[in-house]
PAKEZA-37315 format. One line per field, with one value per residue: residue number from 1; chain; x, y, z of N, C-alpha, C, O in turn. Coordinates in Angstrom, 1 decimal. Layout:
num	NUM;... $
cadena	A;... $
neast	X;... $
nnorth	Y;... $
nup	Z;... $
caeast	X;... $
canorth	Y;... $
caup	Z;... $
ceast	X;... $
cnorth	Y;... $
cup	Z;... $
oeast	X;... $
onorth	Y;... $
oup	Z;... $
END
This chain:
num	1;2;3;4;5;6;7;8;9;10;11;12;13;14;15;16;17;18;19;20;21;22;23;24;25;26;27;28;29;30;31;32;33;34;35;36;37;38;39;40;41;42;43;44;45;46;47;48;49;50;51;52;53;54;55;56;57;58;59;60;61;62;63;64;65;66;67;68;69;70;71;72;73;74;75;76;77;78;79;80;81;82;83 $
cadena	A;A;A;A;A;A;A;A;A;A;A;A;A;A;A;A;A;A;A;A;A;A;A;A;A;A;A;A;A;A;A;A;A;A;A;A;A;A;A;A;A;A;A;A;A;A;A;A;A;A;A;A;A;A;A;A;A;A;A;A;A;A;A;A;A;A;A;A;A;A;A;A;A;A;A;A;A;A;A;A;A;A;A $
neast	3.0;-0.2;-1.7;-4.8;-4.4;-2.6;-3.4;-6.0;-4.9;-3.7;-6.1;-6.6;-5.6;-6.4;-6.3;-6.7;-8.7;-9.2;-7.5;-4.9;-3.7;-0.6;1.5;5.2;7.5;11.0;14.1;15.9;13.7;11.4;9.3;7.2;5.4;3.1;1.8;-1.1;-3.0;-6.4;-6.3;-9.0;-11.2;-9.3;-6.9;-3.5;-0.6;2.2;4.7;7.1;4.6;2.9;4.7;5.9;3.6;2.3;4.4;4.6;1.9;2.6;5.3;6.5;7.7;9.5;12.1;12.8;10.0;8.8;10.6;9.3;9.2;6.5;4.1;2.8;0.4;-0.3;-2.7;-4.9;-4.8;-5.1;-4.6;-2.0;1.2;2.6;4.5 $
nnorth	-11.8;-10.4;-9.0;-8.1;-8.5;-6.0;-4.3;-3.4;-2.7;0.1;0.8;1.5;3.9;7.1;9.6;8.2;7.3;5.3;2.1;0.1;-2.7;-4.7;-6.8;-6.6;-7.4;-8.8;-9.3;-9.8;-10.8;-11.9;-11.0;-8.1;-5.8;-2.8;-0.3;1.5;4.8;6.7;9.2;11.2;13.4;16.7;16.6;15.9;13.9;12.8;10.2;9.5;9.7;7.7;5.9;5.8;4.8;2.9;0.9;1.8;-0.7;-2.5;-4.3;-6.5;-6.5;-6.7;-3.6;-2.7;-3.6;-1.4;0.5;2.6;5.4;8.0;9.3;11.4;9.8;10.5;12.5;12.1;13.7;13.2;10.3;8.1;6.6;4.2;2.5 $
nup	-9.9;-11.0;-14.5;-13.8;-10.9;-10.2;-11.0;-9.6;-7.6;-7.8;-9.2;-6.1;-5.2;-4.7;-6.7;-9.4;-11.9;-14.1;-14.5;-16.4;-17.4;-18.8;-20.3;-20.9;-23.3;-21.7;-21.4;-19.4;-17.4;-18.7;-18.4;-18.4;-15.6;-17.7;-16.5;-17.6;-17.0;-15.7;-15.3;-11.5;-12.8;-13.0;-11.7;-11.1;-11.3;-10.7;-11.5;-9.1;-7.5;-7.7;-7.9;-5.4;-3.9;-4.9;-4.1;-1.3;-0.5;-1.5;-1.0;-1.6;-4.3;-6.7;-7.4;-10.2;-11.4;-11.0;-12.1;-14.8;-16.8;-15.9;-18.5;-20.9;-22.9;-26.2;-27.3;-25.6;-22.2;-20.1;-19.7;-19.2;-19.2;-16.7;-15.1 $
caeast	1.7;-1.7;-2.2;-6.0;-4.2;-2.2;-4.9;-7.3;-4.1;-3.4;-7.7;-7.3;-5.7;-7.9;-6.4;-6.4;-9.9;-8.8;-5.8;-4.8;-2.1;-0.4;2.5;6.4;9.2;11.9;15.2;15.4;11.8;10.6;7.9;7.3;4.1;3.3;0.1;-1.2;-4.1;-6.5;-6.4;-9.6;-11.2;-8.7;-6.2;-2.3;-0.1;3.6;5.2;7.3;4.1;2.6;6.2;6.0;1.8;2.6;6.2;3.8;1.4;3.2;6.9;7.8;7.0;10.1;11.6;12.7;9.1;8.5;10.9;9.1;8.6;5.2;4.6;1.2;-0.3;-1.2;-4.3;-5.7;-4.5;-5.3;-4.1;-0.8;2.3;3.9;5.5 $
canorth	-11.4;-10.8;-7.7;-8.0;-7.8;-4.7;-3.7;-2.9;-2.1;0.4;2.1;2.2;5.2;8.2;10.1;7.4;6.6;3.4;1.4;-0.9;-3.3;-5.5;-7.4;-6.1;-8.3;-8.6;-9.8;-9.9;-11.3;-12.6;-10.5;-7.0;-5.0;-2.1;-0.4;3.1;4.6;7.5;10.2;11.8;15.1;18.1;16.0;16.0;12.8;12.1;8.9;9.1;9.5;5.9;4.4;5.0;4.0;1.2;-0.2;2.3;-1.7;-4.2;-4.3;-8.0;-5.5;-5.7;-1.8;-2.9;-3.5;0.2;1.7;2.9;6.6;8.4;10.1;11.5;9.8;11.5;13.2;12.2;14.2;11.9;9.1;7.5;5.4;4.7;1.8 $
caup	-9.4;-12.5;-14.5;-12.8;-9.5;-10.2;-11.6;-8.9;-7.1;-8.6;-8.8;-4.7;-5.4;-4.4;-8.0;-10.5;-12.3;-14.0;-15.2;-17.5;-16.4;-20.0;-20.4;-22.2;-23.0;-21.1;-21.7;-18.0;-16.6;-19.4;-18.9;-16.9;-16.1;-17.8;-16.3;-18.1;-16.2;-16.0;-13.2;-11.4;-13.4;-12.3;-10.7;-11.8;-11.1;-10.9;-11.2;-8.0;-6.8;-8.5;-7.5;-3.9;-3.8;-5.7;-3.2;0.2;-0.8;-2.1;-0.1;-2.1;-5.8;-7.1;-8.2;-11.5;-11.6;-10.5;-12.9;-15.6;-16.3;-16.6;-19.7;-21.7;-24.6;-27.5;-27.7;-24.8;-22.2;-18.8;-19.3;-18.3;-19.0;-14.9;-14.7 $
ceast	0.7;-1.7;-3.4;-5.6;-3.6;-2.9;-6.1;-6.5;-3.9;-5.4;-8.3;-6.0;-6.6;-7.5;-6.4;-8.2;-10.0;-7.5;-6.2;-3.5;-1.7;1.0;3.0;7.0;9.9;13.1;15.4;14.8;11.1;9.4;7.6;6.1;4.6;2.0;-0.2;-2.7;-4.7;-6.8;-7.8;-9.7;-10.2;-7.8;-5.2;-2.5;1.3;3.7;6.1;5.5;3.0;3.1;6.0;4.2;2.5;4.1;5.4;2.7;1.6;4.7;7.6;6.6;7.9;10.3;11.8;11.2;8.0;9.1;10.5;8.6;7.0;4.8;3.1;1.2;-0.4;-2.7;-5.6;-4.3;-4.6;-4.5;-2.8;-0.6;2.5;4.3;4.7 $
cnorth	-10.3;-9.5;-7.2;-7.3;-6.4;-3.1;-1.7;-3.2;-0.7;1.5;1.9;3.9;6.4;9.4;9.3;6.3;5.4;2.6;0.1;-2.1;-4.2;-6.1;-6.5;-7.2;-7.4;-9.5;-10.6;-11.1;-12.0;-11.8;-9.7;-6.8;-3.9;-1.7;1.5;3.4;6.5;8.5;10.5;12.6;15.6;17.2;15.6;14.1;12.3;10.5;8.3;9.2;8.2;4.9;4.3;4.8;2.9;0.2;0.4;0.5;-2.9;-4.3;-5.3;-7.5;-5.0;-3.9;-2.0;-2.5;-1.9;2.0;3.0;3.7;7.1;9.4;9.3;10.9;10.5;11.3;12.7;12.2;14.1;10.8;8.8;6.5;5.2;3.5;1.2 $
cup	-11.3;-12.1;-13.5;-10.7;-9.1;-10.3;-10.0;-7.9;-6.8;-8.2;-7.0;-4.8;-5.5;-5.5;-9.2;-10.4;-12.6;-14.9;-15.8;-17.5;-18.1;-19.4;-21.7;-22.1;-22.3;-21.3;-21.0;-17.0;-17.5;-19.8;-18.1;-16.7;-16.8;-17.6;-17.4;-16.7;-16.6;-15.0;-13.5;-12.0;-12.3;-11.2;-11.7;-10.5;-11.1;-10.8;-9.9;-7.1;-6.1;-7.9;-5.7;-3.5;-3.7;-4.3;-1.9;0.5;-1.3;-2.4;-1.3;-3.4;-6.3;-7.4;-9.2;-12.3;-11.4;-11.3;-13.9;-15.8;-16.4;-17.3;-20.3;-22.6;-25.2;-27.4;-26.3;-23.1;-20.6;-18.6;-19.9;-17.8;-17.0;-14.6;-15.7 $
oeast	1.2;-1.8;-3.2;-6.0;-3.9;-3.0;-6.5;-7.1;-4.0;-5.7;-9.5;-6.1;-7.5;-8.3;-6.2;-8.7;-10.6;-6.8;-7.1;-2.3;-2.7;1.5;2.4;7.0;9.8;12.8;15.3;15.2;10.2;8.7;7.7;5.4;5.8;1.0;0.7;-3.3;-4.2;-7.7;-8.3;-8.6;-10.1;-8.0;-5.5;-3.3;1.4;3.0;6.1;5.5;2.5;2.7;6.0;4.0;3.1;4.4;5.3;2.6;1.0;5.2;8.7;5.4;8.0;9.4;10.9;11.0;6.9;8.8;11.0;7.4;6.2;5.1;2.5;1.9;-0.8;-3.5;-6.8;-3.5;-4.2;-4.0;-2.5;-1.1;2.6;4.5;5.0 $
onorth	-9.7;-8.8;-6.3;-6.5;-5.8;-2.0;-0.6;-3.9;-0.3;2.4;2.1;4.8;6.5;10.3;10.0;5.4;4.5;2.9;-0.6;-1.8;-4.3;-5.8;-6.1;-7.9;-6.2;-10.7;-11.8;-12.0;-12.8;-11.7;-10.1;-7.5;-3.7;-2.3;2.3;2.6;7.3;8.4;10.5;13.2;15.1;17.2;15.1;13.5;11.2;9.7;7.1;8.7;7.9;3.9;3.4;4.9;2.2;-0.9;-0.6;0.2;-3.9;-4.2;-5.0;-7.7;-3.8;-3.0;-1.5;-1.7;-1.6;3.2;4.1;3.5;6.3;10.5;8.2;11.3;11.5;10.3;12.9;11.3;15.0;10.5;9.2;5.8;6.2;3.5;0.1 $
oup	-12.2;-11.0;-12.7;-9.8;-8.1;-9.9;-9.7;-7.1;-5.6;-7.4;-6.6;-4.0;-6.4;-5.5;-10.2;-9.7;-11.9;-15.8;-15.8;-17.8;-18.8;-18.3;-22.7;-21.1;-22.2;-21.3;-21.3;-16.3;-17.1;-20.9;-16.9;-17.4;-17.0;-18.1;-17.6;-15.9;-17.4;-14.1;-14.6;-12.3;-11.2;-10.0;-12.8;-9.7;-11.6;-10.2;-9.6;-5.9;-5.0;-7.5;-4.9;-2.3;-2.9;-3.9;-1.2;1.7;-1.5;-3.5;-1.8;-3.6;-6.5;-7.7;-9.8;-13.2;-11.6;-11.3;-13.9;-15.5;-17.0;-16.8;-20.3;-23.5;-24.7;-27.5;-26.3;-22.8;-19.9;-17.6;-21.0;-16.9;-16.2;-13.3;-16.1 $
END
């Protein structure tokens, strides 16, 4: 699945204002997606919420692509790495 397709899907989440997906190297798959999202103002977003959302939208996405934890990015309280 292309990064732009994942970004478009993430942007349909009601709490996500912006998203960017990049590829990261993987020994098993060659490359896996990593998403960075910015939540809408005054919204909180958990990794479980995003993973459930992604699984609900695309059943054919392997669960291994959805296993990255959410982490807050230093200096940007609303930016989060979701998978």
